[in-house]
N, C-alpha and C positions, 0 to 999 in steps of 0.2 A: 351396126344394125340398130335401128330405133325400136324401143319398146314402148308399149302403151298406145294410146289413141291420139290422133291430132285433134285440134279443136273442132274441125269440121266433122270428123268421124264421130266425135263425142256428141255433137249437136244432132247429127242424123240419128244416132242411137237413141238419144233422149226423145226425139220426135216420134220415132217408131214405137217406143215404149208408151208414150202419151196416147198415140192413136190406138194401140192395143187396149189400154185401160179404158179409153172412151168407148170403144166398141164392145167390150166384154163385161166390164164391171158395172154392177148396179148398186153396190154398197161400198163403203169405205174399206170394209174388211176384204171384199173381193179385190179391190184395187191393190191393197197392200199385199195380198197373196200373189197376185200377178207379178208385181214388182219383185217380190222376194224370190220368185223362180229364177231370176237373172243373177242373183247373188252367188258369187263363187263360193265353193265349199272349202 
């Protein structure tokens, strides 16, 4: 069983995150907060 993401899956995830940041964040701090929401605990 493979663990982790393939390169394609990782690129798709990054693109989705970029689109989220572009559509929601108006400051650098907001962008950082959006990205940190995806950080595993």
